[in-house]
C-alpha distance (Angstrom), angle and dihedral (degrees) to the residues before:
residue distance angle dihedral
M1 . . .
T2 3.81 . .
H3 3.81 92.3 .
F4 3.79 90.0 49.0
L5 3.84 92.1 54.8
K6 3.80 92.2 45.8
A7 3.80 90.5 53.1
W8 3.81 91.8 51.5
I9 3.84 92.4 47.2
L10 3.84 90.4 50.1
A11 3.80 91.7 49.4
I12 3.82 92.7 49.4
G13 3.81 90.5 48.0
L14 3.79 92.3 52.9
I15 3.80 91.1 49.6
L16 3.81 93.2 50.6
T17 3.82 95.1 44.1
P18 3.84 108.5 112.6
T19 3.82 92.1 -143.6
A20 3.79 91.9 62.6
V21 3.78 102.9 105.7
S22 3.75 121.7 -177.9
A23 3.75 120.5 -119.2
Q24 3.79 90.1 -115.2
E25 3.84 91.1 59.8
A26 3.81 95.9 40.8
L27 3.79 96.0 54.0
P28 3.79 121.0 68.2
A29 3.74 115.8 -111.0
A30 3.77 115.3 -96.7
P31 3.79 113.5 -110.3
V32 3.77 115.8 -106.5
V33 3.79 111.5 -122.4
D34 3.75 120.3 -155.4
P35 3.83 108.9 -129.1
A36 3.79 90.1 -146.4
A37 3.81 90.5 58.7
T38 3.83 92.6 56.9
S39 3.78 99.4 39.9
G40 3.79 91.9 82.5
L41 3.81 91.6 50.4
E42 3.79 92.3 49.2
S43 3.79 92.4 50.1
A44 3.82 90.7 48.1
D45 3.80 90.9 50.6
A46 3.78 91.3 48.7
A47 3.80 91.4 50.1
A48 3.79 91.7 48.8
A49 3.80 91.4 49.0
A50 3.80 90.8 50.2
E51 3.80 92.4 51.3
A52 3.82 94.5 44.5
P53 3.81 117.1 98.0
A54 3.80 120.5 -110.8
S55 3.80 89.9 -106.5
G56 3.78 129.7 20.1
L57 3.81 91.4 -147.7
D58 3.78 126.0 103.7
P59 3.85 105.5 -82.8
A60 3.81 89.1 -149.2
L61 3.82 88.4 65.3
Y62 3.80 103.1 30.8
T63 3.79 138.6 12.0
P64 3.83 119.4 176.6
M65 3.79 111.4 -105.6
K66 3.79 118.6 -119.8
P67 3.81 113.7 -120.8
T68 3.79 122.4 -115.2
P69 3.83 112.0 -121.8
G70 3.79 111.2 -110.0
I71 3.81 94.1 11.5
G72 3.79 118.0 106.7
M73 3.79 93.1 -5.2
P74 3.82 139.2 77.4
V75 3.80 118.3 -87.4
D76 3.77 130.6 -145.9
G77 3.78 113.3 -94.0
G78 3.80 93.6 7.9
I79 3.81 114.5 162.3
D80 3.80 98.0 173.0
F81 3.77 133.6 61.2
Q82 3.79 116.4 -80.0
E83 3.79 115.9 -86.2
Q84 3.80 108.1 -84.1
F85 3.81 126.1 -126.9
S86 3.80 102.7 175.5
P87 3.83 128.3 78.5
T88 3.80 93.3 -116.5
G89 3.79 91.5 43.8
E90 3.79 93.3 53.8
T91 3.82 91.7 49.5
A92 3.80 93.2 45.3
H93 3.79 91.9 48.6
W94 3.80 90.7 50.9
I95 3.82 92.3 48.8
N96 3.80 90.6 49.7
N97 3.79 93.8 51.0
A98 3.81 93.9 40.7
I99 3.81 94.6 49.7
L100 3.80 108.8 24.5
I101 3.80 97.5 50.7
P102 3.84 95.6 46.4
M103 3.80 90.3 45.6
M104 3.80 93.3 48.8
V105 3.80 96.7 42.0
G106 3.81 106.4 25.6
V107 3.79 101.3 38.1
S108 3.79 93.3 39.5
L109 3.80 92.2 51.5
L110 3.82 91.3 45.1
V111 3.80 92.9 52.1
L112 3.79 91.6 44.1
G113 3.82 90.6 50.8
L114 3.80 92.9 48.7
L115 3.79 90.8 48.4
F116 3.79 91.6 50.2
W117 3.83 90.9 48.3
V118 3.81 92.1 50.5
V119 3.82 91.5 49.1
M120 3.81 92.2 51.6
R121 3.80 98.3 37.4
F122 3.79 98.8 46.4
R123 3.77 101.5 34.0
R124 3.80 118.9 131.7
G125 3.80 94.0 -106.0
A126 3.83 92.5 56.1
N127 3.83 94.0 40.8
P128 3.81 112.9 39.6
E129 3.80 87.4 169.1
P130 3.84 110.5 42.9
S131 3.80 119.8 -137.1
K132 3.79 118.3 -98.8
T133 3.84 93.5 -150.4
T134 3.82 112.6 133.7
H135 3.83 103.2 168.2
N136 3.79 137.4 32.8
T137 3.80 114.6 179.3
F138 3.79 95.0 -167.4
I139 3.81 94.0 53.5
E140 3.81 92.0 45.8
I141 3.81 91.0 52.7
I142 3.79 91.0 49.7
W143 3.81 96.1 49.8
T144 3.82 89.7 47.3
V145 3.80 101.8 43.9
I146 3.80 98.5 42.6
P147 3.86 95.7 54.6
V148 3.82 89.9 46.1
L149 3.81 90.5 53.8
I150 3.80 90.8 47.6
L151 3.81 91.0 51.4
V152 3.82 91.2 49.4
V153 3.80 91.1 51.5
I154 3.81 89.7 50.5
A155 3.82 94.5 43.9
V156 3.81 98.0 55.2
P157 3.84 98.2 63.8
S158 3.81 92.5 32.0
I159 3.81 95.1 55.9
S160 3.81 90.1 43.3
L161 3.82 90.5 53.7
L162 3.80 91.8 46.3
A163 3.81 91.8 52.0
R164 3.80 92.0 46.4
Q165 3.81 92.0 54.9
F166 3.81 91.1 60.0
E167 3.79 100.2 42.3
P168 3.83 111.2 129.7
A169 3.79 118.4 -106.8
P170 3.81 119.1 -102.1
E171 3.80 117.4 -100.4
D172 3.81 94.1 -107.6
A173 3.83 94.2 50.0
L174 3.78 119.2 125.4
T175 3.81 112.6 -106.5
V176 3.81 121.3 -140.3
K177 3.79 122.3 177.9
V178 3.82 113.1 -148.0
T179 3.81 117.8 -160.9
G180 3.78 124.0 -172.8
Y181 3.80 118.0 -146.3
Q182 3.78 133.2 177.3
W183 2.97 95.5 -68.0
Y184 3.78 117.6 -14.1
W185 3.80 140.4 43.8
G186 3.79 133.2 -106.3
Y187 3.82 124.9 -157.3
S188 3.82 120.7 -162.5
Y189 3.81 125.4 -170.3
P190 3.84 108.2 -156.5
D191 3.82 92.4 173.1
N192 3.81 91.3 56.7
G193 3.79 104.5 47.4
D194 3.82 96.9 -61.8
F195 3.81 96.1 -95.2
E196 3.82 118.2 160.6
I197 3.79 130.5 -137.0
I198 3.82 117.9 -152.8
S199 3.80 113.1 -150.9
N200 3.82 123.6 -160.6
M201 3.77 130.7 171.8
L202 3.80 118.3 -94.8
S203 3.77 120.3 -126.5
E204 3.79 118.6 -108.8
E205 3.81 91.6 -101.7
E206 3.82 93.6 48.9
A207 3.80 92.1 47.4
A208 3.80 91.6 50.0
A209 3.82 90.8 49.4
R210 3.80 89.9 54.6
G211 3.81 93.9 43.6
E212 3.81 94.1 -115.4
P213 3.80 131.4 132.1
H214 3.79 116.4 -93.4
Q215 3.83 117.5 -105.5
L216 3.81 90.0 14.2
A217 3.81 101.0 67.1
A218 3.82 121.2 89.6
D219 3.78 131.2 -164.8
N220 3.82 93.4 -126.5
R221 3.78 122.4 29.7
M222 3.76 134.4 -150.5
V223 3.82 104.0 -114.2
I224 3.81 124.2 -157.6
P225 3.84 134.8 166.6
V226 3.79 119.2 -98.6
G227 3.80 122.4 -104.7
K228 3.80 95.6 6.6
P229 3.81 129.2 109.7
V230 3.80 114.1 -108.2
K231 3.79 120.7 -161.7
L232 3.80 107.8 -138.7
L233 3.80 117.0 -159.9
I234 3.80 104.1 -163.3
T235 3.79 125.5 -165.6
A236 3.82 140.8 140.6
A237 3.78 135.1 -127.0
D238 3.81 99.9 -150.8
V239 3.82 121.0 1.8
I240 3.80 135.8 0.5
H241 3.80 114.4 -68.6
S242 3.81 129.9 170.1
F243 3.81 126.9 -135.6
A244 3.80 109.8 -146.0
I245 3.83 134.5 170.9
P246 3.83 108.3 178.0
S247 3.82 97.0 -167.2
A248 3.83 90.1 56.3
W249 3.83 94.8 43.8
F250 3.81 88.4 -120.7
K251 3.80 128.2 144.0
L252 3.80 129.6 148.9
D253 3.80 132.0 159.0
A254 3.80 121.3 -114.2
V255 3.80 106.4 -141.6
P256 3.85 124.1 -174.1
G257 3.80 112.3 -113.0
R258 3.78 93.2 14.4
I259 3.81 134.4 85.1
N260 3.80 116.6 -145.9
E261 3.79 117.0 -164.5
K262 3.78 129.9 -153.1
V263 3.81 137.3 153.2
L264 3.80 120.9 -113.6
Q265 3.80 121.3 -166.9
I266 3.80 125.6 170.2
D267 3.79 117.8 -173.9
R268 3.80 101.2 -161.0
E269 3.79 131.1 60.2
G270 3.77 113.9 -116.3
V271 3.79 146.1 86.2
Y272 3.79 118.9 -64.3
Y273 3.79 125.8 -168.4
G274 3.77 135.3 -152.8
Q275 3.79 140.7 152.8
C276 3.76 140.4 -137.6
S277 3.80 103.9 -82.2
E278 3.80 100.5 -165.8
L279 3.80 121.2 77.5
C280 3.81 101.4 -111.6
G281 3.80 107.8 162.8
A282 3.77 145.2 -65.7
R283 3.83 96.5 -31.0
H284 3.78 97.4 37.5
G285 3.79 91.4 124.7
F286 3.81 92.4 53.8
M287 3.81 103.3 62.1
P288 3.82 104.7 87.2
I289 3.80 126.8 -179.7
T290 3.80 119.4 -130.6
V291 3.80 119.0 -175.3
E292 3.79 120.8 -173.6
V293 3.81 116.2 -161.2
L294 3.80 115.4 -157.1
S295 3.78 138.7 170.8
Q296 3.79 115.8 -89.7
E297 3.82 91.9 -103.8
K298 3.81 93.3 51.0
F299 3.79 90.7 44.4
D300 3.82 90.5 54.0
N301 3.81 89.6 50.7
W302 3.81 89.8 50.9
V303 3.80 89.6 52.1
R304 3.82 90.7 51.2
A305 3.81 90.6 47.5
N306 3.81 89.1 56.9
G307 3.79 92.5 49.9
G308 3.80 94.0 -104.3
T309 3.79 130.8 132.3
V310 3.78 128.5 -115.6
K311 3.80 112.1 -124.4
G312 3.80 97.5 -126.0
E313 3.79 93.7 42.1
A314 3.80 92.3 50.4
A315 3.81 91.3 54.6
M316 3.82 91.3 47.7
Q317 3.80 90.9 49.5
E318 3.81 90.7 52.4
V319 3.81 91.4 50.0
S320 3.82 92.5 48.0
A321 3.81 90.9 46.5
E322 3.80 90.7 52.4
G323 3.82 89.7 48.8
R324 3.80 92.5 50.9
G325 3.78 90.1 48.6
A326 3.79 91.6 52.4
E327 3.82 91.2 48.8
E328 3.81 91.4 50.4
E329 3.81 91.4 50.6
T330 3.81 90.7 50.0
S331 3.80 93.2 48.5
T332 3.82 92.8 52.3
V333 3.84 95.1 56.4
V334 3.85 110.5 109.3
A335 3.82 126.6 -163.6
P336 3.85 112.7 -107.0
E337 3.80 93.9 -125.8
M338 3.79 90.1 57.7
V339 3.84 93.9 57.6
P340 3.86 111.6 96.5
A341 3.80 114.8 -123.0
S342 3.79 124.2 -132.9
N343 3.81 125.1 -140.5
S344 3.78 126.7 -142.3
T345 3.80 92.5 -88.9
G346 3.75 92.6 57.1
A347 3.81 95.0 -108.2
T348 3.75 116.4 134.5
A349 3.79 116.0 -119.5
P350 3.76 118.9 -143.7
A351 3.75 114.7 -98.0
A352 3.79 115.9 -99.9
S353 3.76 112.7 -105.6
A354 3.75 123.8 -140.4
P355 3.85 114.4 -98.4
V356 3.77 115.0 -98.7
T357 3.80 116.3 -128.4
Q358 3.78 116.4 -139.3
């Protein structure tokens, strides 16, 4: 009771304190904007967006790939997972279908059949005098051993899949840093000059013009080579986000102040869609993920179009630059006898000539 009174006295004191200022009074009033003053700017922006090309990159080097309907995206009336295009996704999809369906159908029907048999076999009409049996060692062994064997069969592929999902990337894997912002994504390529791609959701009209699904299409895509492991370093700049690509069986949280690492590999060229899968604020549902998977040659052209450097070419350029530097140093070396000597007065003496043999 004493603590209750103290709490009420403290609350009343805070209310009556003259320094307690409401948030409405402490913050400056928001400026009132005339809608008529911004209508011209909005129309100008809309016109500029309509006239702008789909990509600001050189079309000779890169043209955004058109998605394939039903591939890398959800489908109408789908009751299964999306079709998988990564090694872990294919294995996980197989485990799900090989375990979930038998468990749902087979075990459920078995239990239902046993229950029906017990109801009919041991009903009052068939057993005027109920059995006094309380233990049956054989039955107890059966209902203990069989579930243990089933769990072992399930655990072996499941643990193998879990371990495979967290294997470290090989040393030669491409590195992409993924950063979640409120509310868009950023993709950095430290192995290719450390340029960054900012990815925002397209409007419904822009997505329809590019033949992409609404609320899944982005203006700039994350691009990776096909069939090769990519080391994703995932973090966030503000709140917790989650980077998820369902058709690649990939999902990893983006946490501020922390870098989470996971390998992504997609074995078919195409466009694959995902979304932020962690509630992150007002526009959480409007920060899609678009991944474009290209051949190595097309990926290198995309890197060049963004002003980046291809890993092999950068090393060759360094070697050639070192070679040119060595050649220039060699060409600037002059023989000592060809350097003119200076006397004490500062006048230059003629260079000594080699003796002439008669």
